[in-house]
N, C-alpha and C positions, 0 to 999 in steps of 0.2 A: 168403771161405772157403766151401768146399763143405759146405753144411749137411745134405745128404742122408744122410750117414753120420756125423754128428757126435755124439759122446757127451761126457760130462764126468767127469773125475776129481775126486773130492771127498775132501779130507783133513780128518778130524775130530780135534780135540784138545780136551782138557779146559780149562776156564776157570780152574782153580786148581791150585796145586802139590799133589802127593800123590794126585791123581785118576788112575785109578779105584781105587787100592789101598784107600783109606779112605773109600769112599762113605758118605754119610749115608743114612738110610732114605728120605728124600725123593728124593735122587739115584737110589737104586736103583729107586724107583717110576717116575721119569722115564725111566730107561734101559730099563725094561721096556716103557714106552709107545713109546720110540724103536725098540726091536726089533720090536714089533708094527706100527708105522708102516712100517718098511722092508719087512716081510713083505707088507703090503698093496700097497706100491708095486711090489714084485717080481711080485706076482700080476697087476698091470696092465702089466707089462713096462716100467715107467718106471725101475726099478732092475734092473740085470743081476746085480750081486753086491755084497755088503757084508760086512765083517768086521773084527775087530781085527788090528792088526799088533803083534807082541810085541817091539818094540825098546825102547830106553831113551832118551828117553821114548816110550811107546807112542802109537799113533794109530789111528783108524778109517779104513777105505778104503771108498768107495762109488763105483760106476760108474753114472752116471745116463744113461739112454738117451732123450734128448730132443733133437731137432734145434734147437729154439729155446732160446737161453740164458736168456731171461726165464722160460720154463716150467721149465727145469732149476733155476734159482735159487729159484723159487716152491716147488718140491718140497722142496728142501733147507731153506729158511727155514720151512716148515711142519712140519718134524720137531720133535716134542715136546722133544727134548734141546737143540735150537737155541733154540726159543721159550722154554724153561724156563731158559736161561742156563747149562746144564751143559756144553754143547759149543759150540765155535766152529768155523768152517770156512774152507777155502780151496778154490776151484774153478778148474779149468783145462780148456779144450777138449781133447778127445782124439779121435783117429781110430783106431778099432780096426782093425788090419790083419790080425790072426790071432785066431780064436776057436774053441775046440774045440766039437764037437757031442757031445751025450749025456753031459755031465758032471753031477756031483751038483748038485741044485737046479733042473734043467730040468724 
């Protein structure tokens, strides 16, 4: 696989039924830490974008920008929501073929 332009699609899902609609105070705290963690990773350009998808059931989407899968997995596994057991993840290699310039968040 050409790793020079490899990114990773990460799908985040809750670990229990009813999440996130009925988050506990502890889960809300962890999710705020999760948000701050992703902001920090975005500042480092290790995360290109992240946000919730409003389907039923909903899920979170993160695009990790790391050529090395082990490094990408380390970033995801250090997320407070993963470490705290609030979210679980699936990760797949992704090659970005098209990306807009000058969009919100840049």
